SEZA-69117 format. One record per residue (C-alpha): residue in three letters; x, y, z. Coordinates in steps of 0.5 Angstrom, whole numbers, padded with zeros to 4 digits, always signed. Example, Ala and Ser with C-alpha at 12.3 -4.5 7.8 and 13.67 -1.06 7.14 Angstrom:
ala+0025-0009+0016 ser+0027-0002+0014 
% end
This chain:
met+0000+0000+0000 ala+0003+0007-0002 gly+0005+0011+0004 thr+0006+0006+0009 asp+0011+0006+0014 arg+0015-0001+0013 arg+0020+0000+0019 pro+0019-0005+0025 arg+0013-0002+0030 tyr+0018+0000+0035 leu+0022+0004+0030 arg+0015+0008+0027 ala+0014+0015+0029 val+0011+0016+0036 glu+0007+0022+0039 pro+0012+0024+0044 pro+0009+0028+0050 glu+0009+0036+0050 gly+0017+0039+0050 gln+0020+0032+0049 ser+0023+0029+0043 thr+0022+0022+0039 thr+0028+0018+0040 leu+0026+0011+0038 asp+0029+0012+0031 ser+0035+0011+0035 leu+0034+0004+0038 ile+0039-0001+0035 leu+0036-0007+0038 gly+0029-0010+0037 pro+0025-0016+0040 arg+0026-0023+0037 ser+0020-0022+0033 val+0023-0016+0029 glu+0031-0018+0029 arg+0029-0025+0027 pro+0021-0025+0024 thr+0021-0032+0023 asp+0022-0034+0030 ala+0016-0029+0032 gly+0011-0032+0038 ser+0011-0032+0045 thr+0009-0035+0051 leu+0004-0033+0056 val+0007-0034+0064 ala+0002-0034+0069 gly-0001-0038+0075 val-0007-0043+0074 asp-0012-0037+0075 gly-0010-0034+0069 ile-0010-0027+0071 ala-0004-0022+0070 pro+0000-0026+0065 ala+0007-0024+0063 arg+0009-0026+0055 val+0016-0029+0054 asp+0019-0029+0047 gly+0024-0034+0044 gly+0029-0030+0046 gly+0027-0030+0054 leu+0025-0023+0053 val+0019-0021+0058 thr+0014-0016+0058 pro+0010-0016+0064 his+0002-0016+0064 gly-0001-0010+0061 ala+0006-0006+0060 gly+0009-0003+0054 trp+0016-0005+0056 ser+0020-0011+0057 leu+0026-0014+0061 asp+0031-0017+0056 trp+0038-0020+0058 trp+0045-0019+0055 ile+0051-0023+0057 gly+0058-0020+0056 ala+0063-0026+0055 asp+0070-0027+0053 asp+0069-0025+0046 arg+0063-0021+0045 trp+0057-0018+0048 his+0051-0024+0047 leu+0044-0022+0045 pro+0038-0027+0045 ala+0034-0023+0041 arg+0039-0024+0035 glu+0043-0030+0037 ala+0042-0037+0033 ser+0044-0041+0038 ile+0038-0040+0043 arg+0034-0046+0045 gln+0028-0046+0049 arg+0024-0051+0052 arg+0018-0052+0058 ile+0019-0055+0064 gly+0014-0059+0066 his+0007-0058+0063 gly+0006-0051+0066 pro+0009-0044+0063 ile+0015-0045+0066 ile+0020-0043+0060 glu+0028-0044+0060 thr+0032-0041+0055 ser+0039-0042+0054 leu+0044-0038+0051 arg+0051-0041+0048 val+0057-0038+0050 pro+0064-0040+0048 ser+0065-0044+0054 gly+0058-0046+0056 asp+0051-0044+0057 val+0047-0039+0061 val+0041-0041+0062 his+0035-0036+0063 thr+0029-0039+0067 val+0022-0035+0067 his+0016-0038+0072 pro+0010-0035+0075 val+0008-0034+0083 val+0002-0032+0086 phe+0002-0029+0092 ser-0004-0026+0097 thr-0004-0019+0093 gly-0002-0020+0087 thr+0003-0024+0082 ala+0010-0024+0081 thr+0014-0027+0075 val+0020-0029+0077 ile+0027-0029+0072 glu+0032-0033+0074 ile+0039-0033+0070 arg+0044-0038+0071 asn+0052-0039+0069 asp+0053-0046+0067 ser+0059-0045+0064 pro+0066-0045+0068 val+0068-0038+0067 pro+0065-0032+0069 val+0061-0027+0065 ala+0057-0020+0065 leu+0050-0019+0065 ala+0046-0014+0063 leu+0039-0014+0065 ala+0036-0008+0060 ile+0029-0005+0060 arg+0027-0004+0053 pro+0021+0001+0051 tyr+0017-0004+0047 thr+0013-0011+0048 val+0015-0018+0045 asp+0011-0016+0039 gly+0015-0010+0038 asp+0009-0005+0040 ala+0013+0001+0043 ala+0010+0005+0049 gly+0006+0010+0048 his+0005+0009+0041 arg-0001+0011+0037 thr-0003+0004+0035 thr-0002+0000+0042 gly-0008+0004+0045 arg-0004+0005+0051 gly-0002+0013+0049 his+0002+0013+0056 thr+0010+0013+0057 pro+0011+0010+0064 thr+0017+0013+0069 phe+0022+0009+0072 glu+0026+0010+0078 leu+0032+0006+0081 ser+0030+0006+0088 asn+0036+0005+0093 ala+0032-0001+0096 ala+0035-0006+0090 ser+0028-0005+0086 val+0026-0001+0080 ile+0019+0004+0081 val+0015+0005+0075 asp+0010+0010+0075 gly+0010+0010+0083 glu+0009+0003+0084 leu+0015-0002+0086 arg+0015-0007+0079 leu+0022-0010+0079 leu+0026-0013+0085 leu+0033-0014+0084 pro+0038-0019+0088 arg+0042-0013+0091 arg+0044-0006+0088 pro+0047-0007+0081 asn+0055-0006+0080 glu+0053+0000+0075 ala+0047+0002+0072 gly+0045+0007+0067 ala+0039+0010+0064 val+0038+0014+0057 thr+0033+0018+0053 asp+0037+0020+0047 arg+0040+0013+0044 asp+0041+0005+0045 leu+0044+0004+0052 leu+0047-0002+0048 glu+0052+0001+0044 thr+0055+0004+0051 ile+0055-0003+0054 arg+0058-0006+0049 met+0064+0000+0048 gly+0065+0000+0056 gly+0063+0007+0057 pro+0060+0010+0063 leu+0053+0009+0066 val+0049+0014+0070 trp+0042+0013+0073 thr+0041+0019+0077 arg+0034+0021+0075 pro+0028+0018+0073 ile+0027+0017+0066 arg+0020+0018+0062 asp+0021+0019+0054 pro+0018+0014+0048 gly+0026+0012+0047 gly+0028+0011+0054 asn+0032+0005+0056 ala+0036+0003+0062 ala+0041-0003+0064 cys+0043-0005+0071 leu+0050-0009+0070 tyr+0052-0016+0075 pro+0058-0020+0075 leu+0055-0027+0074 pro+0061-0032+0077 his+0061-0039+0074 arg+0056-0044+0077 thr+0052-0038+0080 ser+0045-0035+0079 leu+0041-0029+0080 arg+0034-0027+0081 phe+0029-0022+0079 ala+0022-0021+0079 val+0017-0017+0076 ile+0011-0015+0081 thr+0004-0015+0079 pro-0001-0012+0084 thr-0008-0015+0084 pro-0013-0009+0082 gly-0016-0007+0089 ala-0012-0011+0093 pro-0009-0007+0100 ser-0002-0004+0098 val+0003-0008+0102 ala+0010-0010+0101 pro+0011-0016+0096 pro+0015-0022+0099 pro+0022-0022+0100 leu+0025-0024+0093 asp+0029-0031+0096 ser+0022-0033+0099 leu+0019-0034+0093 pro+0019-0041+0090 asp+0023-0043+0085 ala+0022-0046+0078 gly+0022-0053+0080 ala+0016-0052+0085 ala+0013-0048+0080 ala+0013-0054+0075 arg+0011-0059+0080 gly+0005-0055+0082 trp+0002-0054+0074 thr+0004-0062+0073 ala+0000-0063+0079 val-0006-0059+0077 ile-0006-0062+0070 asp-0005-0069+0072 arg-0010-0069+0078 ala-0016-0067+0073 ser-0014-0074+0069 ala-0007-0076+0066 tyr-0005-0078+0059 glu+0002-0082+0057 phe+0002-0083+0050 pro+0007-0088+0047 asp+0011-0082+0044 asp+0014-0077+0050 gly+0014-0071+0045 leu+0007-0072+0044 ser+0005-0073+0051 ala+0009-0067+0053 leu+0005-0063+0047 ala-0001-0065+0050 gly+0000-0063+0057 ala+0002-0056+0054 ala-0004-0056+0050 arg-0008-0057+0057 ala-0004-0052+0061 arg-0006-0047+0055 leu-0013-0049+0056 val-0013-0048+0064 leu-0010-0041+0063 ala-0016-0039+0059 ala-0021-0041+0064 ser-0021-0035+0067 asp-0024-0031+0061 leu-0028-0037+0059 pro-0035-0036+0062 ala-0036-0029+0059 ala-0033-0032+0053 val-0038-0038+0053 glu-0044-0033+0055 cys-0043-0029+0049 leu-0041-0035+0044 arg-0035-0032+0042 pro-0032-0036+0037 gly-0027-0042+0039 ala-0030-0041+0046 gly-0034-0048+0046 met-0028-0052+0043 ile-0024-0049+0049 leu-0029-0051+0054 glu-0030-0058+0051 gly-0022-0059+0052 leu-0023-0057+0059 ala-0028-0062+0060 ala-0025-0068+0056 gly-0019-0066+0061 gly-0023-0067+0067 his-0022-0060+0069 arg-0028-0059+0073 ser-0027-0053+0077 glu-0025-0049+0070 cys-0031-0052+0067 arg-0036-0051+0073 arg-0035-0043+0072 ser-0037-0043+0065 val-0043-0048+0066 glu-0046-0044+0072 arg-0045-0037+0068 phe-0049-0040+0062 ala-0054-0043+0066 gly-0056-0036+0069 ser-0057-0033+0062 phe-0062-0033+0057 pro-0059-0032+0050 thr-0064-0028+0045 asp-0059-0028+0039 leu-0053-0030+0035 pro-0047-0027+0034 ala-0047-0023+0028 ser-0043-0026+0024 ala-0042-0032+0018 ser-0039-0036+0024 gly-0045-0035+0029 pro-0049-0041+0028 thr-0042-0045+0028 ala-0039-0042+0034 ala-0046-0042+0038 ala-0047-0050+0036 ser-0040-0051+0039 val-0041-0048+0046 ala-0048-0052+0046 trp-0043-0058+0045 gly-0038-0056+0050 leu-0043-0054+0055 ala-0046-0062+0055 leu-0039-0065+0056 ala-0037-0060+0061 ala-0045-0062+0064 gln-0042-0069+0064 cys-0036-0068+0067 leu-0039-0064+0072 gly-0044-0070+0074 asp-0049-0064+0078 gly-0056-0066+0077 val-0058-0059+0080 leu-0053-0056+0075 asp-0056-0060+0069 glu-0063-0058+0071 arg-0061-0051+0071 leu-0057-0051+0064 leu-0063-0054+0061 glu-0067-0048+0059 pro-0062-0043+0056 leu-0059-0049+0052 thr-0066-0050+0049 gln-0066-0043+0047 leu-0059-0043+0044 thr-0061-0049+0040 his-0067-0046+0038 leu-0064-0040+0036 val-0058-0044+0032 glu-0064-0048+0028 arg-0068-0042+0027 ser-0061-0040+0022 gly-0062-0045+0017 asp-0055-0048+0019 arg-0056-0056+0018 gly-0049-0058+0021 ala-0049-0053+0026 gly-0057-0055+0028 gly-0055-0062+0028 leu-0049-0061+0033 ala-0054-0056+0038 arg-0059-0062+0038 leu-0054-0067+0040 ala-0052-0063+0046 leu-0059-0062+0048 ala-0060-0069+0047 val-0054-0071+0052 leu-0057-0066+0057 ala-0064-0069+0056 asp-0062-0076+0057 arg-0058-0073+0064 thr-0065-0070+0066 ala-0068-0076+0065 gln-0073-0075+0059 pro-0071-0080+0054 glu-0077-0079+0050 ala-0075-0072+0049 ala-0067-0074+0048 glu-0069-0079+0042 gly-0073-0074+0039 leu-0067-0069+0038 arg-0062-0074+0037 pro-0060-0073+0029 asp-0061-0079+0025 val-0054-0078+0022 ala-0048-0076+0027 pro-0046-0069+0025 asp-0040-0068+0021 arg-0035-0067+0027 phe-0036-0075+0029 arg-0036-0078+0023 ser-0028-0080+0023 thr-0022-0079+0028 ala-0016-0076+0026 asp-0010-0080+0025 leu-0004-0079+0028 ala-0001-0076+0021 ala-0007-0071+0022 val-0005-0070+0030 thr+0003-0069+0028 ala+0000-0064+0023 leu-0003-0060+0028 ala+0003-0061+0033 ala+0007-0057+0026 thr+0002-0051+0026 ala+0004-0050+0033 ala+0011-0050+0032 pro+0015-0048+0036 ala+0010-0050+0041 arg+0010-0044+0045 arg+0006-0040+0040 trp-0001-0044+0043 asn+0001-0039+0049 asp+0000-0033+0045 pro-0006-0029+0046 gly-0007-0028+0039 gln-0003-0029+0033 pro-0001-0022+0031 gly-0003-0020+0024 asp+0004-0018+0022 pro+0010-0020+0025 thr+0015-0016+0020 gly+0011-0009+0021 ala+0010-0008+0014 gly+0003-0007+0015 val-0003-0009+0018 val-0006-0016+0015 asp-0014-0015+0015 arg-0016-0021+0019 pro-0018-0022+0026 pro-0013-0026+0031 val-0014-0033+0032 asp-0015-0035+0039 ser-0009-0040+0041 ala-0013-0043+0046 ala-0017-0046+0041 met-0012-0048+0037 ala-0009-0052+0043 ala-0016-0055+0045 arg-0017-0057+0037 phe-0010-0060+0038 trp-0011-0063+0045 leu-0018-0066+0043 ala-0015-0070+0036 ala-0009-0072+0040 arg-0014-0075+0045 asp-0018-0079+0040 gln-0012-0083+0039 leu-0012-0086+0046 leu-0020-0086+0047 arg-0027-0084+0045 pro-0034-0085+0045 ala-0037-0089+0039 asp-0043-0086+0040 pro-0043-0079+0042 gly-0047-0077+0049 arg-0049-0084+0051 gly-0043-0087+0054 ala-0045-0094+0052 thr-0040-0096+0048 ile-0032-0093+0049 glu-0027-0095+0044 leu-0020-0095+0047 leu-0014-0094+0042 pro-0018-0093+0036 arg-0013-0093+0031 phe-0006-0095+0033 pro+0000-0093+0028 ala+0005-0098+0027 ala+0010-0092+0030 trp+0007-0094+0037 arg+0008-0101+0036 gly+0012-0103+0043 gly+0010-0097+0046 ser+0007-0096+0053 val+0000-0092+0054 glu-0003-0090+0060 val-0010-0086+0061 his-0012-0085+0069 arg-0019-0082+0070 ala-0021-0079+0063 pro-0028-0077+0063 val-0032-0080+0057 ala-0039-0078+0056 gly-0041-0079+0063 val-0036-0085+0065 leu-0029-0084+0068 val-0024-0089+0064 ser-0017-0092+0066 phe-0013-0097+0062 ala-0006-0098+0061 leu-0003-0102+0055 arg+0004-0106+0056 trp+0007-0111+0051 his+0009-0118+0051 gly+0013-0119+0045 phe+0008-0117+0039 arg+0002-0118+0044 pro-0001-0112+0047 ala-0003-0113+0054 leu-0009-0108+0057 leu-0011-0107+0064 trp-0017-0103+0065 asp-0022-0100+0070 val-0028-0096+0069 val-0033-0092+0073 asp-0040-0091+0071 ala-0041-0084+0073 arg-0047-0083+0069 pro-0054-0082+0072 ala-0057-0088+0074 ala-0063-0088+0070 met-0058-0086+0064 ala-0054-0092+0066 asp-0060-0097+0067 arg-0063-0094+0060 phe-0056-0095+0055 gly-0054-0101+0060 pro-0047-0102+0062 thr-0041-0099+0058 thr-0037-0103+0053 leu-0030-0102+0052 thr-0027-0104+0045 cys-0020-0104+0042 pro-0021-0103+0035 gly-0013-0101+0033 leu-0010-0107+0037 asp-0016-0113+0037 pro-0022-0111+0033 arg-0026-0117+0035 trp-0025-0116+0043 leu-0030-0113+0047 thr-0032-0113+0054 ser-0037-0110+0059 glu-0033-0112+0066 pro-0032-0106+0069 thr-0024-0108+0071 gly-0020-0113+0068 glu-0014-0115+0064 ala-0013-0118+0057 leu-0008-0121+0052 leu-0010-0118+0046 ala-0009-0121+0039 gly-0004-0117+0036 thr+0000-0117+0030 ala+0007-0118+0028 thr+0006-0113+0022 asp+0011-0108+0022 leu+0015-0110+0028 pro+0023-0111+0027 ala+0024-0118+0027 ala+0029-0121+0033 pro+0036-0122+0030 glu+0039-0129+0029 pro+0045-0131+0033 gly+0051-0127+0030 asp+0047-0122+0026 ser+0049-0115+0027 phe+0044-0110+0029 thr+0046-0105+0023 
% end
């Protein structure tokens, strides 16, 4: 487009406060989304309530919740200053299921490791940053305050909608005050600290120039740095404090009293696995599935309003939470919708589809909760929603909404109504199960996996011009992957009834010989646990089924039948617990070597 400003967003003209100059054009280093556009993307880091999430990009740049500034880290080694925003040697991984992000930077003698994890305390949240020198030689650390976000938007930029340039002040109490509030805890007073508004402080640090920070800075291009020595095998900890709105103003906990990354990872893993636990034969798939579920838990705080408004993606997120057995997260959304009465659908072409997806998510959440009183409360608004979807004329969406209402009618002991509502043909989404190749393709769309934690994909990570399309909710992307992955392990043969459940409906050759474990998986009101082990090419299946359906529904459809079509199409059982040696097949298994044979 003619006249489009094609510079990175943090370099575009900023409307400066009256009497101040615009200085962002003097910055020589941007975030990784600008320095390496193909590596754009970020991770949300927050506690399980999902409130006040910080964002961490692929180089470890941290943007606090709601802020137009970020914290970067630069490492001075024997050869040069290493800048994570630009380094090709950066590696990043998740610790456990939750949003605990470790970024490793290669220096000549080893690695320097940067870890970010969330901590929740009584009056706010803390994003803890720990930087550890794993190399055998000392390095220098510069903790840099940068005047842009992980996406490259500048503080005070007219396109960010903030219109505010924060004030930064270095306190004598080893902290940084932002707009009069303590926002950054330091381990101690830095050996050196500097702040400038007329140039990028990076160049001064590279050249070993003097640093001065004696007065507060407030300018669109203001940037600062705190320098620390980092001896070998030691670490330094910092924390960004985000107070809870309306909470009393009290001092945050001491920096050394905050839990470490290991404790945060154990807490998140416990939250995920306590609901239900899934172990795939592929460790990478298990890790991605856990990460996707953590993203759904992070989305749960905003989900009740999204469900009530029938927002696109909300139904799939709720369905993903229900499939993972996250009861408390489901309950908030179901209770909110049960107290509403929808009167119209979203005014968009996808409105009926989004509404039908919400209806199905509500039905599965009701199955997961098993609360008869809540089922009764939900019946009227879900009936009204189904009527609105059918009136739209979208037959596919109408079929899914009717199936959701049929599930709820069964749960409220209305079998005749349920049979009248149930479509003759299952909606399209239930006609097939995605195979492992499709699940792998879904995983690839989220590579690197941290992108599932974006609040939305930026329309234009290069800053060359705004792309006219809405952002994609990455929680819905995570839900889509998680549901497709879970269907590789178990799914109901007839959605909503719980009469027949297929274990391992397809078992790809790549999984042969691998173990599977599933604990307390909710499927159509039934809790299923099973494990798969191998005796040669014969798979051994152990199972335990708890029927949590209402008594009338269990009597109507009978005991749950298990099948395992991916490993033994003829096997089935209605026993609630047991073990069996399935037929299996020697196809695609490597032959045992003969004596004297080479493994090559």
